[in-house]
Z-matrix of the N, CA and C atoms (Angstrom, degrees):
N
C 1 1.489
C 2 1.487 1 111.14
N 3 1.340 2 114.78 1 122.75
C 4 1.498 3 115.87 2 179.08
C 5 1.512 4 106.84 3 -95.82
N 6 1.379 5 116.30 4 167.06
C 7 1.423 6 119.45 5 -176.34
C 8 1.419 7 114.58 6 -65.72
N 9 1.397 8 116.28 7 -19.27
C 10 1.519 9 119.07 8 171.57
C 11 1.500 10 114.46 9 -74.73
N 12 1.327 11 113.23 10 -26.05
C 13 1.497 12 116.19 11 177.56
C 14 1.581 13 114.57 12 -81.29
N 15 1.283 14 118.96 13 -8.87
C 16 1.406 15 120.85 14 -173.49
C 17 1.616 16 109.16 15 -70.07
N 18 1.282 17 115.40 16 129.14
C 19 1.477 18 120.41 17 175.34
C 20 1.510 19 108.01 18 -142.46
N 21 1.374 20 111.66 19 101.83
C 22 1.419 21 117.05 20 -175.28
C 23 1.598 22 106.06 21 -102.06
N 24 1.350 23 111.80 22 168.79
C 25 1.511 24 112.08 23 173.43
C 26 1.490 25 113.10 24 -82.14
N 27 1.350 26 115.08 25 166.15
C 28 1.459 27 122.48 26 -179.07
C 29 1.492 28 113.99 27 -60.53
N 30 1.332 29 115.04 28 -31.91
C 31 1.445 30 121.52 29 179.82
C 32 1.561 31 112.75 30 -64.94
N 33 1.238 32 116.42 31 -39.94
C 34 1.454 33 126.33 32 174.44
C 35 1.476 34 112.26 33 -59.79
N 36 1.258 35 115.72 34 -49.64
C 37 1.549 36 120.22 35 176.89
C 38 1.465 37 115.09 36 -64.67
N 39 1.308 38 115.39 37 -36.23
C 40 1.512 39 122.70 38 177.74
C 41 1.418 40 108.15 39 -67.02
N 42 1.336 41 119.62 40 -50.27
C 43 1.475 42 125.01 41 -179.05
C 44 1.528 43 110.27 42 -58.51
N 45 1.314 44 120.67 43 -47.03
C 46 1.385 45 127.40 44 -176.30
C 47 1.611 46 106.61 45 -68.44
N 48 1.312 47 123.35 46 -44.31
C 49 1.392 48 119.15 47 -179.33
C 50 1.593 49 111.19 48 -70.73
N 51 1.283 50 117.14 49 -23.22
C 52 1.487 51 116.77 50 -176.77
C 53 1.504 52 106.87 51 -69.25
N 54 1.222 53 125.18 52 -25.20
C 55 1.482 54 127.85 53 177.31
C 56 1.464 55 116.23 54 -97.90
N 57 1.338 56 119.90 55 -3.91
C 58 1.375 57 123.78 56 178.23
C 59 1.598 58 111.99 57 -103.74
N 60 1.230 59 115.75 58 98.50
C 61 1.523 60 117.52 59 179.92
C 62 1.575 61 114.18 60 -56.13
N 63 1.284 62 116.72 61 -30.05
C 64 1.490 63 115.77 62 -172.49
C 65 1.592 64 112.51 63 -95.51
N 66 1.304 65 112.25 64 6.39
C 67 1.526 66 113.67 65 -178.96
C 68 1.583 67 110.95 66 -108.03
N 69 1.296 68 118.63 67 -4.52
C 70 1.423 69 117.69 68 -168.58
C 71 1.530 70 106.42 69 -72.26
N 72 1.407 71 114.47 70 131.17
C 73 1.482 72 117.98 71 174.53
C 74 1.458 73 111.07 72 80.10
N 75 1.244 74 122.98 73 6.78
C 76 1.526 75 123.91 74 -175.58
C 77 1.561 76 110.21 75 -99.81
N 78 1.289 77 116.90 76 13.40
C 79 1.538 78 117.16 77 175.28
C 80 1.511 79 108.50 78 92.60
N 81 1.347 80 116.55 79 -167.55
C 82 1.449 81 123.75 80 -178.71
C 83 1.574 82 106.72 81 -64.37
N 84 1.306 83 111.98 82 152.07
C 85 1.454 84 120.64 83 178.46
C 86 1.582 85 110.72 84 -73.04
N 87 1.328 86 114.81 85 133.24
C 88 1.428 87 118.58 86 172.34
C 89 1.420 88 107.02 87 -80.36
N 90 1.375 89 122.84 88 129.01
C 91 1.474 90 125.74 89 -176.72
C 92 1.535 91 108.14 90 -59.45
N 93 1.284 92 119.76 91 -24.52
C 94 1.474 93 121.74 92 -175.48
C 95 1.601 94 114.89 93 -94.09
N 96 1.294 95 110.94 94 2.37
C 97 1.435 96 118.37 95 -176.01
C 98 1.556 97 110.61 96 -54.55
N 99 1.349 98 113.62 97 130.72
C 100 1.428 99 119.97 98 172.96
C 101 1.473 100 112.52 99 -73.20
N 102 1.357 101 117.97 100 104.14
C 103 1.507 102 118.87 101 -166.51
C 104 1.604 103 108.50 102 -73.62
N 105 1.294 104 116.18 103 -23.38
C 106 1.509 105 114.66 104 173.45
C 107 1.511 106 112.51 105 -64.30
N 108 1.394 107 115.40 106 -41.11
C 109 1.451 108 121.01 107 -178.46
C 110 1.494 109 109.42 108 -71.52
N 111 1.301 110 118.43 109 -25.60
C 112 1.408 111 122.98 110 -179.82
C 113 1.536 112 113.43 111 -84.47
N 114 1.367 113 117.89 112 0.49
C 115 1.437 114 125.02 113 175.89
C 116 1.406 115 118.45 114 103.68
N 117 1.329 116 119.37 115 16.35
C 118 1.441 117 121.68 116 178.59
C 119 1.530 118 109.26 117 -82.13
N 120 1.349 119 119.54 118 95.61
C 121 1.400 120 125.78 119 177.27
C 122 1.452 121 110.66 120 -91.43
N 123 1.346 122 115.60 121 -176.33
C 124 1.513 123 119.45 122 -177.81
C 125 1.585 124 113.58 123 -62.19
N 126 1.283 125 117.51 124 -41.41
C 127 1.386 126 122.89 125 178.14
C 128 1.525 127 112.39 126 -69.79
N 129 1.339 128 120.37 127 -39.37
C 130 1.492 129 120.72 128 173.00
C 131 1.481 130 112.10 129 -63.42
N 132 1.374 131 113.94 130 -38.93
C 133 1.484 132 117.46 131 -179.73
C 134 1.548 133 112.40 132 -61.93
N 135 1.359 134 117.55 133 -41.56
C 136 1.365 135 119.60 134 176.75
C 137 1.628 136 114.03 135 -65.53
N 138 1.355 137 112.56 136 -39.85
C 139 1.446 138 116.94 137 174.68
C 140 1.521 139 112.33 138 -64.42
N 141 1.360 140 118.26 139 -42.27
C 142 1.375 141 120.97 140 -179.84
C 143 1.599 142 107.90 141 -63.47
N 144 1.307 143 121.09 142 -46.94
C 145 1.387 144 127.33 143 -174.54
C 146 1.657 145 106.97 144 -57.44
N 147 1.264 146 111.26 145 -49.60
C 148 1.525 147 112.69 146 -179.12
C 149 1.579 148 111.21 147 -66.02
N 150 1.270 149 116.44 148 -38.91
C 151 1.514 150 116.61 149 178.73
C 152 1.520 151 112.13 150 -66.56
N 153 1.386 152 115.91 151 -39.16
C 154 1.431 153 120.40 152 174.95
C 155 1.466 154 111.99 153 -58.10
N 156 1.380 155 116.97 154 -49.43
C 157 1.420 156 119.86 155 -173.13
C 158 1.542 157 107.87 156 -68.83
N 159 1.277 158 119.46 157 -37.90
C 160 1.490 159 125.63 158 176.96
C 161 1.586 160 110.77 159 -58.02
N 162 1.372 161 112.65 160 -55.59
C 163 1.404 162 121.13 161 -170.67
C 164 1.515 163 111.35 162 -70.96
N 165 1.286 164 119.03 163 -32.93
C 166 1.527 165 121.41 164 -172.46
C 167 1.537 166 107.10 165 -107.17
N 168 1.311 167 117.84 166 0.36
C 169 1.523 168 121.27 167 172.85
C 170 1.594 169 103.91 168 56.21
N 171 1.245 170 119.07 169 55.44
C 172 1.521 171 125.83 170 177.07
C 173 1.517 172 106.67 171 -138.12
N 174 1.266 173 110.73 172 163.40
C 175 1.496 174 117.97 173 170.86
C 176 1.512 175 110.78 174 -128.22
N 177 1.250 176 116.47 175 122.63
C 178 1.395 177 127.14 176 175.17
C 179 1.518 178 109.63 177 -64.88
N 180 1.328 179 122.01 178 115.29
C 181 1.504 180 119.52 179 169.46
C 182 1.461 181 116.33 180 -61.79
N 183 1.321 182 114.63 181 149.13
C 184 1.490 183 118.81 182 -177.65
C 185 1.496 184 111.07 183 -49.78
N 186 1.371 185 119.66 184 -42.24
C 187 1.406 186 125.08 185 -176.76
C 188 1.524 187 113.93 186 -59.23
N 189 1.292 188 118.92 187 -18.19
C 190 1.437 189 124.95 188 -175.86
C 191 1.557 190 110.93 189 -96.07
N 192 1.378 191 115.59 190 -9.40
C 193 1.490 192 119.17 191 -175.59
C 194 1.546 193 106.84 192 -86.52
N 195 1.321 194 117.15 193 72.98
C 196 1.418 195 125.94 194 177.77
C 197 1.443 196 116.33 195 -122.65
N 198 1.326 197 116.68 196 167.23
C 199 1.523 198 115.51 197 173.21
C 200 1.615 199 111.82 198 -63.25
N 201 1.265 200 116.19 199 -30.34
C 202 1.479 201 117.41 200 -174.84
C 203 1.576 202 106.44 201 -70.81
N 204 1.289 203 123.06 202 -32.54
C 205 1.417 204 123.54 203 178.13
C 206 1.553 205 109.77 204 -68.48
N 207 1.284 206 119.27 205 -37.56
C 208 1.456 207 120.71 206 -177.53
C 209 1.594 208 110.88 207 -103.50
N 210 1.334 209 116.24 208 29.19
C 211 1.457 210 118.11 209 -178.63
C 212 1.571 211 110.08 210 -87.58
N 213 1.279 212 118.68 211 -34.55
C 214 1.503 213 122.31 212 179.08
C 215 1.498 214 111.54 213 -142.82
N 216 1.314 215 119.74 214 163.47
C 217 1.374 216 121.85 215 178.43
C 218 1.574 217 111.04 216 -61.49
N 219 1.362 218 110.60 217 -40.22
C 220 1.545 219 117.74 218 -178.44
C 221 1.535 220 107.67 219 -61.01
N 222 1.320 221 115.92 220 -50.07
C 223 1.477 222 117.28 221 179.65
C 224 1.443 223 114.54 222 -60.16
N 225 1.347 224 120.36 223 -45.58
C 226 1.415 225 122.56 224 174.23
C 227 1.515 226 111.40 225 -60.48
N 228 1.279 227 121.99 226 -46.59
C 229 1.491 228 124.40 227 -179.66
C 230 1.568 229 110.22 228 -57.01
N 231 1.364 230 114.92 229 -44.31
C 232 1.447 231 119.98 230 -178.25
C 233 1.554 232 108.68 231 -59.31
N 234 1.322 233 121.47 232 -44.69
C 235 1.417 234 124.77 233 178.96
C 236 1.515 235 108.78 234 -64.47
N 237 1.334 236 117.55 235 -51.49
C 238 1.511 237 122.72 236 -178.66
C 239 1.505 238 108.09 237 -58.87
N 240 1.262 239 121.00 238 -46.17
C 241 1.504 240 126.53 239 -175.74
C 242 1.635 241 103.12 240 -63.14
N 243 1.239 242 121.05 241 -43.29
C 244 1.546 243 121.19 242 -179.46
C 245 1.463 244 109.79 243 -64.82
N 246 1.403 245 120.09 244 -37.43
C 247 1.485 246 120.92 245 179.48
C 248 1.547 247 110.34 246 -73.79
N 249 1.260 248 120.11 247 -30.74
C 250 1.435 249 121.08 248 170.78
C 251 1.438 250 116.14 249 -68.84
N 252 1.281 251 115.66 250 -38.38
C 253 1.449 252 119.80 251 176.13
C 254 1.475 253 111.71 252 -65.03
N 255 1.372 254 115.50 253 -48.17
C 256 1.422 255 120.46 254 177.81
C 257 1.559 256 113.03 255 -61.21
N 258 1.286 257 116.05 256 -35.09
C 259 1.516 258 120.18 257 177.93
C 260 1.476 259 111.98 258 -66.59
N 261 1.275 260 118.05 259 -34.88
C 262 1.545 261 128.15 260 -177.09
C 263 1.593 262 110.56 261 -86.65
N 264 1.243 263 117.54 262 -3.29
C 265 1.497 264 120.13 263 -174.61
C 266 1.519 265 110.37 264 -82.15
């Protein structure tokens, strides 16, 4: 899946922008946005993880809790989407 192919739901984007201080009011999220540069620090990552798990009723396996997963919106959505698919299988 390329960043051009990424299509997440509005709830995902809203959740993500709510924890990114540098993305507010900047328009739609770029799938390739560097989340660290956008303000995703360790505390915001934990908050985001908990909110994603609660909202989407999934659990991120320990092996997905990496810097790569939280590097870009596209990477995070790919992992979240895989967990949602697995949960519904």
